[in-house]
C-alpha positions in Angstrom: 0.0 0.0 0.0 1.4 3.4 -1.0 0.4 7.0 -0.3 0.1 9.2 -3.4 -1.0 12.8 -3.9 -1.4 13.5 -7.6 -1.2 17.0 -9.0 -4.5 18.5 -10.1 -5.5 21.7 -11.9 -8.0 22.3 -9.0 -5.7 22.3 -6.0 -5.0 19.7 -3.4 -7.4 16.7 -2.7 -8.8 16.2 0.8 -5.8 13.9 1.7 -3.3 11.5 0.2 -4.7 8.5 -1.7 -3.9 5.1 -0.5 -3.2 2.9 -3.5 -2.6 -0.8 -3.8 -4.5 -4.0 -4.5 -7.5 -5.7 -2.9 -8.1 -9.2 -3.8 -5.8 -8.7 -6.8 -7.7 -5.7 -8.0 -5.9 -2.3 -8.2 -7.6 0.2 -5.9 -7.3 3.8 -4.6 -8.9 5.0 -1.4 -9.4 8.6 -0.3 -11.1 10.0 2.9 -13.3 12.8 1.5 -13.2 14.7 4.8 -9.5 14.2 5.4 -7.9 12.1 8.1 -9.3 13.3 11.4 -12.5 14.6 9.6 -11.2 18.2 9.4 -13.1 19.3 6.3 -16.8 20.2 6.3 -19.0 19.1 3.3 -18.7 22.6 1.8 -14.9 22.7 2.3 -14.2 19.5 0.5 -12.3 20.1 -2.8 -14.6 17.7 -4.8 -13.0 18.7 -8.1 -9.5 17.8 -6.9 -10.7 14.6 -5.3 -12.3 13.2 -8.5 -9.5 14.5 -10.7 -7.1 12.6 -8.5 -9.0 9.4 -9.0 -8.9 10.0 -12.8 -5.2 10.7 -12.7 -4.6 7.4 -10.8 -6.4 5.5 -13.6 -9.6 4.7 -11.8 -12.7 4.1 -14.0 -15.1 3.2 -11.2 -15.8 5.2 -8.0 -17.6 3.4 -5.1 -18.6 5.8 -2.3 -19.8 5.2 1.2 -21.3 7.9 3.4 -23.6 8.6 6.3 -27.2 9.8 5.6 -30.4 10.6 7.5 -33.5 8.7 6.6 -36.6 10.3 5.2 -38.7 7.1 5.3 -39.8 4.9 8.2 -38.7 1.8 6.3 -35.1 3.1 6.0 -34.0 2.4 9.6 -30.6 3.3 11.2 -28.0 0.6 10.5 -29.5 -0.1 7.1 -28.4 1.3 3.7 -29.9 2.7 0.5 -28.2 2.6 -2.9 -29.8 5.6 -4.5 -30.3 6.0 -8.2 -31.5 9.6 -8.1 -30.4 12.9 -6.5 -32.0 16.3 -5.7 -29.5 19.2 -5.4 -29.9 21.6 -2.5 -26.3 22.7 -2.4 -25.3 26.3 -3.1 -21.7 27.1 -2.1 -19.5 24.6 -4.0 -18.0 24.3 -7.5 -19.4 21.2 -9.2 -18.1 21.2 -12.7 -14.7 21.0 -14.4 -15.8 23.1 -17.3 -15.9 26.8 -17.9 -13.2 29.3 -18.8 -14.0 29.1 -22.5 -15.0 25.4 -22.7 -18.7 24.5 -22.5 -19.8 20.9 -21.9 -23.2 19.6 -20.9 -23.2 15.9 -19.9 -26.3 13.8 -19.7 -27.2 13.4 -16.0 -30.8 12.0 -16.1 -29.6 8.8 -14.6 -26.7 9.9 -12.3 -25.7 6.5 -10.9 -24.0 3.7 -12.9 -26.6 0.9 -12.9 -23.9 -1.8 -13.1 -22.1 -0.4 -10.0 -25.4 -0.1 -8.2 -26.1 -3.8 -8.8 -22.6 -4.6 -7.6 -23.2 -2.7 -4.4 -26.5 -4.4 -3.8 -25.1 -7.9 -4.3 -22.1 -7.1 -2.2 -24.2 -5.7 0.7 -26.2 -8.9 0.7 -23.0 -11.0 0.8 -21.7 -8.8 3.6 -24.8 -9.2 5.7 -25.9 -5.5 5.3 -29.6 -4.8 4.7 -29.5 -2.5 1.7 -32.2 -1.3 -0.8 -31.3 -0.4 -4.3 -33.1 2.6 -5.7 -34.3 5.8 -4.2 -33.7 9.5 -4.1 -30.9 11.2 -2.1 -31.3 14.9 -1.2 -27.9 16.6 -1.2 -28.1 19.6 1.1 -25.3 22.1 1.8 -24.9 21.7 5.5 -23.0 21.8 7.8 -26.2 22.3 9.8 -28.9 19.5 9.8 -32.3 20.2 8.3 -35.1 22.1 9.9 -38.3 20.2 10.5 -40.0 22.1 7.8 -37.2 21.2 5.3 -37.3 17.6 6.3 -41.1 17.4 5.8 -40.7 19.1 2.5 -38.2 16.6 1.2 -40.5 13.8 2.4 -43.4 15.3 0.4 -41.1 15.2 -2.7 -40.8 11.4 -2.2 -37.1 11.5 -1.3 -35.6 8.6 0.7 -32.4 9.8 2.4 -30.5 13.1 2.9 -26.8 13.8 3.0 -24.2 16.5 2.2 -21.7 15.1 -0.2 -22.7 12.5 -2.8 -24.4 14.5 -5.6 -21.3 16.8 -6.1 -19.2 13.7 -6.4 -21.6 12.1 -8.9 -21.7 15.2 -11.1 -17.9 15.4 -11.4 -17.5 11.6 -11.8 -19.8 11.8 -14.8 -17.8 14.7 -16.3 -14.6 12.6 -15.7 -16.3 9.6 -17.4 -15.9 7.6 -14.2 -18.7 5.2 -13.2 -20.2 6.2 -9.8 -22.5 4.6 -7.2 -22.9 5.2 -3.5 -23.7 3.2 -0.4 -25.8 5.5 1.8 -25.6 4.2 5.3 -28.5 5.4 7.5 -27.4 6.8 10.9 -30.7 8.4 12.0 -34.2 9.5 11.1 -34.1 13.1 10.0 -36.0 15.9 11.8 -39.4 15.0 10.3 -40.0 12.1 12.8 -41.9 13.9 15.6 -42.1 10.8 17.8 -38.3 10.8 17.9 -35.7 13.2 19.0 -34.2 15.8 16.6 -31.0 14.8 14.9 -28.0 15.1 17.1 -24.3 14.5 16.6 -24.5 12.1 19.6 -27.1 10.0 17.9 -25.3 9.9 14.7 -22.0 8.9 16.3 -23.6 6.0 18.2 -24.4 4.3 14.9 -21.4 5.4 12.8 -19.1 2.6 14.1 -21.4 -0.2 13.2 -22.1 1.4 9.8 -18.4 1.8 9.1 -17.8 -1.9 9.7 -20.6 -2.8 7.4 -19.3 -0.5 4.8 -15.8 -2.0 4.9 -17.3 -5.5 4.5 -19.4 -4.4 1.6 -16.7 -2.5 -0.2 -14.3 -5.5 0.1 -16.9 -7.6 -1.6 -17.7 -5.0 -4.2 -14.2 -4.5 -5.4 -13.9 -8.1 -6.5 -17.4 -7.9 -8.1 -16.9 -4.8 -10.3 -17.3 -5.9 -13.9 -14.4 -4.5 -16.0 -16.5 -5.1 -19.2 -19.7 -3.5 -17.7 -22.1 -2.1 -20.3 -22.9 1.5 -19.4 -22.7 4.9 -20.9 -20.7 6.6 -18.1 -17.3 6.1 -19.7 -18.4 7.9 -22.8 -20.3 10.7 -21.2 -18.3 13.5 -23.0 -18.6 12.1 -26.5 -21.4 14.5 -27.5 -21.3 16.9 -24.6 -18.7 19.5 -25.7 -20.4 22.4 -27.5 -17.5 24.8 -27.9 -15.7 25.0 -31.3 -12.3 23.5 -30.7 -10.7 26.5 -32.4 -12.3 28.8 -29.9 -11.1 27.0 -26.8 -8.4 29.0 -25.0 -5.1 27.2 -25.1 -4.7 27.3 -21.3 -8.2 25.8 -20.7 -7.5 23.1 -23.4 -4.2 22.2 -21.7 -5.7 22.1 -18.2 -8.6 19.8 -19.2 -6.7 17.7 -21.7 -6.9 14.5 -19.7 -10.7 14.7 -20.0 -11.3 16.3 -23.4 -8.3 15.9 -25.7 -9.6 12.6 -27.3 -12.7 14.4 -28.4 -11.0 17.5 -29.8 
């Protein structure tokens, strides 16, 4: 196992990447909040993090994160593998493009279906109760929801709420990296009047168990990822670039070459 910190055009990633093999499969691991959890969801440099995975040769990104439940049936210590997102963020960069290069990737289906199935099967093998499908509300944070917000998200039909995954999914799609997430429920969100409001103490009491379940699931998942999977994620930029190549500033073209040069 090695520590690596690849250079990125977007600054430093959250931490060093740990690279090596797991069950014979090359892997890279990054703690999105940094070791010691010293970065808030808004402070995470999502662009650098995803770019780093691309630079290390990763073509699949399996995420695990803590979420609040918006449904009675999604109990703490269970997991949801969402296939949709709702964006409630407002303070974070979430695209590699701009500065003279315009690209619009398709994002109707933001999660790789092949990776989602892999996580579902891996959770079952690891003894984790996990449901595939559902909607993840990505809020800005770092504060938890008000009761009114939580009830609103329930009225929209959402399943879980967190603060990180949608931004990762957007950037992974632009980087043509397959993405899926294991959303581990730590608490019922503020909507549940018969329970207490969300507290850090309540979340922490469940985090340890969820972390162990996530490790078991990811260990299974790495071995089950199909290198020949049939999905459109890895060709997401094929028809997304709208700017005339002759009009792209040279510096922008140079900076984004690892993503776009094959299409220009």
